[in-house]
C-alpha positions in Angstrom: -0.1 0.3 0.0 1.3 3.3 -0.9 0.9 6.0 1.5 3.0 7.8 3.8 3.6 7.5 7.5 2.7 10.6 10.2 3.8 11.0 13.6 2.7 12.7 16.4 4.3 12.8 19.9 3.6 15.5 22.6 3.3 15.2 26.8 1.0 16.4 27.8 -1.5 16.3 31.1 -4.1 13.6 31.7 -7.0 15.4 30.8 -5.9 16.3 27.6 -4.6 12.8 26.9 -8.4 11.7 27.5 -9.4 14.6 24.9 -7.4 13.4 22.9 -8.5 9.7 22.9 -12.3 11.0 22.8 -11.5 13.3 19.5 -9.5 9.7 18.4 -12.8 7.8 18.5 -15.1 9.9 17.8 -13.1 10.6 14.0 -13.0 6.5 14.0 -16.8 6.4 14.7 -18.2 9.3 13.0 -15.4 11.0 10.5 -15.4 14.1 12.6 -11.6 15.2 11.7 -12.1 18.9 13.3 -11.5 17.8 16.8 -7.9 16.4 16.2 -6.9 19.6 14.7 -6.6 21.3 18.4 -3.9 18.6 18.9 -1.8 19.4 15.8 -2.8 16.0 13.9 -5.3 15.9 10.9 -5.4 12.2 9.0 -7.5 12.3 6.0 -7.5 8.7 6.0 -5.6 5.8 7.6 -5.1 2.7 7.1 -3.0 1.7 10.4 -2.0 3.3 13.6 -0.3 2.2 16.7 -0.3 4.5 20.0 2.0 4.6 22.8 0.9 6.1 26.3 3.5 6.6 29.2 3.5 8.1 32.5 5.8 10.9 33.3 5.0 12.3 36.6 2.1 13.6 36.8 1.6 13.9 32.8 1.7 11.4 30.2 3.8 11.3 27.3 1.9 10.3 23.7 3.0 9.1 20.5 1.0 8.0 17.8 1.9 6.9 14.5 -0.2 6.2 11.9 0.0 4.9 8.0 -1.9 7.4 6.1 -3.6 6.7 2.9 -3.0 9.2 0.2 -5.4 10.5 -2.1 -6.7 7.9 -5.0 -4.8 5.3 -3.8 -6.8 3.2 -1.8 -6.3 -0.1 -2.8 -4.0 1.2 -5.9 -0.5 1.3 -7.1 2.5 4.6 -6.9 1.0 7.4 -9.6 4.4 5.5 -11.3 2.7 2.6 -12.5 4.1 1.9 -15.7 2.5 3.2 -18.8 1.7 2.1 -22.7 3.3 5.2 -25.1 -0.4 6.6 -25.1 -0.5 7.2 -21.7 -3.1 4.3 -20.5 -1.5 1.9 -17.9 -0.7 -1.4 -19.0 -3.1 -4.4 -18.5 -1.3 -6.1 -16.2 -0.7 -2.6 -14.0 -4.7 -2.1 -13.7 -5.6 -6.1 -13.2 -3.4 -6.0 -10.5 -4.7 -2.6 -9.0 -8.2 -4.1 -9.6 -7.5 -7.4 -7.7 -5.9 -5.6 -4.6 -9.3 -3.7 -4.7 -11.7 -6.2 -5.1 -9.9 -8.4 -2.5 -10.0 -5.9 0.0 -13.4 -4.7 -0.5 -14.5 -9.0 0.0 -12.4 -8.6 3.3 -14.6 -5.5 4.4 -17.9 -7.3 3.4 -17.2 -10.3 5.0 -16.5 -8.6 7.9 -20.3 -7.3 7.5 -18.4 -3.8 7.0 -19.3 -1.1 4.2 -16.4 -1.0 1.5 -14.3 2.6 1.7 -16.1 5.0 -1.0 -12.6 5.5 -2.3 -12.1 2.1 -2.8 -14.8 0.8 -4.7 -14.3 4.7 -6.8 -11.1 3.2 -7.5 -12.2 -0.1 -8.3 -15.1 1.4 -10.6 -12.6 3.4 -12.2 -9.7 0.4 -13.1 -12.5 -1.6 -14.5 -13.8 0.9 -17.3 -10.1 0.7 -17.9 -9.9 -2.6 -18.2 -13.1 -3.1 -20.4 -11.3 -0.7 -22.7 -8.6 -3.3 -23.4 -9.5 -5.7 -26.4 -9.1 -9.5 -26.2 -9.2 -10.0 -22.6 -12.8 -11.7 -22.4 -14.6 -8.4 -24.5 -17.8 -11.1 -25.1 -18.4 -10.3 -20.8 -17.5 -6.9 -20.9 -21.1 -5.1 -21.0 -22.5 -7.5 -18.2 -19.1 -6.7 -16.3 -19.7 -2.8 -16.6 -23.6 -3.6 -16.0 -22.8 -5.0 -12.7 -19.9 -2.8 -11.8 -22.4 0.4 -12.0 -25.3 -1.8 -9.6 -22.1 -2.3 -6.8 -21.0 1.2 -7.4 -25.1 2.6 -6.8 -25.3 0.1 -3.6 -22.1 2.0 -2.5 -23.7 4.8 -3.0 -26.6 4.3 -1.2 -24.6 2.4 1.6 -26.6 -0.6 0.9 -24.5 -3.8 2.1 -27.3 -6.6 1.4 -26.8 -5.3 -2.5 -23.0 -4.9 -1.8 -22.6 -8.6 -1.1 -25.3 -9.9 -3.6 -23.3 -7.8 -6.7 -19.9 -8.4 -5.2 -20.3 -12.3 -5.4 -22.2 -12.0 -9.2 -19.0 -9.8 -9.9 -16.6 -12.7 -8.3 -18.8 -15.4 -10.4 -18.1 -13.1 -13.5 -14.5 -13.2 -13.0 -13.7 -16.8 -12.2 -15.6 -17.7 -15.3 -13.3 -15.0 -17.6 -10.5 -15.9 -15.8 -11.0 -19.6 -16.3 -11.9 -18.5 -20.2 -8.6 -16.4 -20.4 -6.0 -17.2 -18.1 
């Protein structure tokens, strides 16, 4: 996963540390980033976070490290992906990105969670690219594109049951196409 690491280190009172942890919980639950800004910390989207809290007398030493997901890189490759002469990414590059997104979406759905909207958007964008490459299952592309639209609508509507259904249909289509073309 491409992205960057963000570090935060501060010595603070127990009350301020508790306020920080409450603000962090609020951000995780509701996506309210404003409260974290008072701590000089802004996480647009983090993939992984490590917290360490040590008591130093009547103060607490707080260390936080977060792996930040760069914009548009939810499950994709770095911006320097290999490209064809026309500037389009290579078919194999698109397929690798799609595979990462598809697996990540499946893991979220298996846990009963909606996949990240950015992840779904990247998968849909890559799917639109993929169906432009001839000779890799052209006869399936129309049905595949329809399923992708339906998956995206389910995501936008926050419909977990529909997401699972469309994901399952896409998974079956992927299996069929890969058996035929791999």
